[in-house]
C-alpha positions as CSV (number, residue, x, y, z in Angstrom):
1,X,-138.0,109.3,19.6
2,X,-135.8,112.1,20.6
3,X,-133.2,112.4,23.4
4,X,-134.9,115.6,24.6
5,X,-136.8,115.5,27.9
6,X,-140.5,115.5,27.6
7,X,-140.9,118.9,29.2
8,X,-138.7,120.4,26.5
9,X,-140.7,119.0,23.5
10,X,-143.1,121.5,22.0
11,X,-146.8,120.8,22.0
12,X,-146.9,121.4,18.3
13,X,-144.0,119.9,16.4
14,X,-142.3,122.5,14.2
15,X,-140.2,122.1,11.1
16,X,-138.4,124.4,8.8
17,X,-140.0,124.5,5.3
18,X,-137.5,125.4,2.5
19,X,-138.6,126.1,-1.1
20,X,-136.4,125.7,-4.1
21,X,-136.8,127.9,-7.1
22,X,-138.6,125.1,-8.9
23,X,-141.2,124.9,-6.1
24,X,-141.9,128.6,-5.9
25,X,-144.3,130.1,-8.3
26,X,-146.3,133.2,-9.0
27,X,-149.4,131.0,-9.0
28,X,-151.0,130.6,-5.5
29,X,-153.8,128.4,-4.3
30,X,-155.7,129.8,-1.3
31,X,-157.7,127.2,0.5
32,X,-160.0,127.1,3.5
33,X,-162.1,130.1,2.5
34,X,-165.5,130.1,4.1
35,X,-168.4,129.9,1.6
36,X,-170.1,133.0,2.9
37,X,-169.8,135.2,-0.2
38,X,-166.5,136.7,1.0
39,X,-164.5,136.0,-2.1
40,X,-164.5,139.6,-3.2
41,X,-163.0,140.7,0.1
42,X,-160.3,138.1,-0.2
43,X,-159.5,139.2,-3.7
44,X,-159.2,142.8,-2.6
45,X,-156.9,141.7,0.2
46,X,-154.7,139.8,-2.3
47,X,-154.7,142.9,-4.6
48,X,-153.4,145.0,-1.7
49,X,-150.1,143.2,-1.8
50,X,-149.5,143.6,-5.5
51,X,-150.9,143.4,-9.0
52,X,-152.9,140.3,-9.9
53,X,-153.0,139.1,-13.5
54,X,-155.7,136.6,-13.1
55,X,-157.8,134.9,-10.3
56,X,-160.7,132.5,-10.2
57,X,-162.6,130.2,-7.8
58,X,-161.9,126.5,-8.3
59,X,-165.1,124.6,-7.6
60,X,-163.8,121.3,-8.9
61,X,-160.7,121.3,-6.6
62,X,-160.6,118.3,-4.1
63,X,-160.5,120.6,-1.1
64,X,-163.5,122.6,-2.2
65,X,-166.6,121.6,-0.4
66,X,-170.1,123.1,0.3
67,X,-168.7,125.1,3.2
68,X,-165.2,125.9,2.0
69,X,-163.9,127.4,-1.3
70,X,-160.6,127.5,-3.1
71,X,-159.1,130.5,-4.9
72,X,-156.5,130.4,-7.6
73,X,-154.4,133.5,-8.0
74,X,-151.8,134.4,-10.7
75,X,-149.6,137.4,-9.7
76,X,-147.5,139.4,-12.1
77,X,-144.3,139.0,-10.0
78,X,-143.0,136.0,-8.1
79,X,-141.7,138.3,-5.3
80,X,-145.2,139.5,-4.6
81,X,-146.4,135.9,-4.5
82,X,-143.7,135.0,-2.0
83,X,-144.7,138.0,0.2
84,X,-148.4,137.0,0.0
85,X,-147.7,133.4,0.9
86,X,-145.6,134.6,3.9
87,X,-148.3,137.0,5.1
88,X,-151.5,135.1,4.4
89,X,-150.5,131.5,5.3
90,X,-152.4,130.5,8.5
91,X,-153.9,134.0,8.8
92,X,-157.5,133.9,10.1
93,X,-160.0,135.0,7.6
94,X,-163.6,135.0,8.8
95,X,-162.6,132.6,11.6
96,X,-160.9,130.1,9.2
97,X,-157.1,130.0,8.9
98,X,-156.2,130.3,5.3
99,X,-153.9,127.8,3.7
100,X,-151.7,129.3,0.9
101,X,-149.7,127.0,-1.4
102,X,-147.6,127.5,-4.4
103,X,-148.9,125.7,-7.5
104,X,-146.1,125.5,-10.0
105,X,-148.0,122.9,-12.1
106,X,-149.9,125.8,-13.7
107,X,-146.6,127.4,-15.1
108,X,-145.8,127.4,-18.8
109,X,-142.3,126.9,-20.2
110,X,-142.0,130.7,-20.6
111,X,-142.9,131.2,-17.0
112,X,-140.2,128.8,-15.9
113,X,-137.6,130.3,-18.2
114,X,-138.4,133.8,-16.9
115,X,-138.3,132.6,-13.3
116,X,-134.8,131.0,-13.8
117,X,-133.6,134.1,-15.7
118,X,-134.7,136.4,-12.8
119,X,-133.0,134.1,-10.3
120,X,-129.8,134.0,-12.3
121,X,-129.7,137.8,-12.5
122,X,-130.3,138.2,-8.8
123,X,-127.5,135.7,-7.9
124,X,-125.1,137.5,-10.3
125,X,-126.0,140.8,-8.8
126,X,-125.1,139.5,-5.3
127,X,-121.9,137.9,-6.5
128,X,-120.8,141.1,-8.2
129,X,-121.6,143.1,-5.0
130,X,-119.3,140.9,-3.0
131,X,-116.4,141.2,-5.4
132,X,-116.2,144.9,-4.8
133,X,-113.8,146.3,-2.2
134,X,-115.5,146.7,1.2
135,X,-116.7,150.2,1.8
136,X,-115.1,152.2,4.6
137,X,-117.4,152.8,7.5
138,X,-117.8,156.2,9.2
139,X,-117.9,156.1,12.9
140,X,-118.7,159.1,15.1
141,X,-116.0,159.8,17.7
142,X,-117.0,161.0,21.2
143,X,-115.1,164.3,20.8
144,X,-116.6,167.7,21.4
145,X,-116.0,168.8,17.8
146,X,-118.6,166.5,16.1
147,X,-116.0,165.2,13.7
148,X,-116.2,161.8,12.0
149,X,-113.3,159.4,11.5
150,X,-113.1,156.8,8.7
151,X,-111.9,153.4,9.9
152,X,-111.5,150.1,8.2
153,X,-111.8,148.2,11.4
154,X,-114.2,148.1,14.3
155,X,-113.4,151.1,16.5
156,X,-111.8,150.6,19.9
157,X,-114.1,151.8,22.7
158,X,-112.8,154.9,24.4
159,X,-112.2,154.5,28.2
160,X,-113.4,157.4,30.3
161,X,-111.1,158.7,33.0
162,X,-112.2,157.9,36.5
163,X,-112.8,160.7,38.9
164,X,-111.5,160.7,42.4
165,X,-114.0,161.8,45.0
């Protein structure tokens, strides 16, 4: 029960989904694929986002039925898998919205070690970039000479002189 009026509540409740580094994976499970022989087109669509190391259909998966298939995909890079999940999740594919999930349970210890090492390097790169002195910004001045002035602060807007009529 919320304190919001009924007319302000959305028809479909929305929530923010946050993934930690341990939940993200370069292994994806794509569900809700129609069993019409369109697996090849879906694999080509997945390859258009980035290189795939391995992929296969999972017939023994609980959500695999006579009319729906499940595809397991292993990407070379976790960044590509993130992008694919963002782009393909709930995207219609032959009239069925695809469900894309991370499946970190397929990761080996080497995969986990590499994933944490990559994350550590990315964080250290961001930290080191923030330690540097801030760059000076070049702002064009509204003068007739097309000169540029270097300022450390936000420029003060120039007031135009009013004309008398």
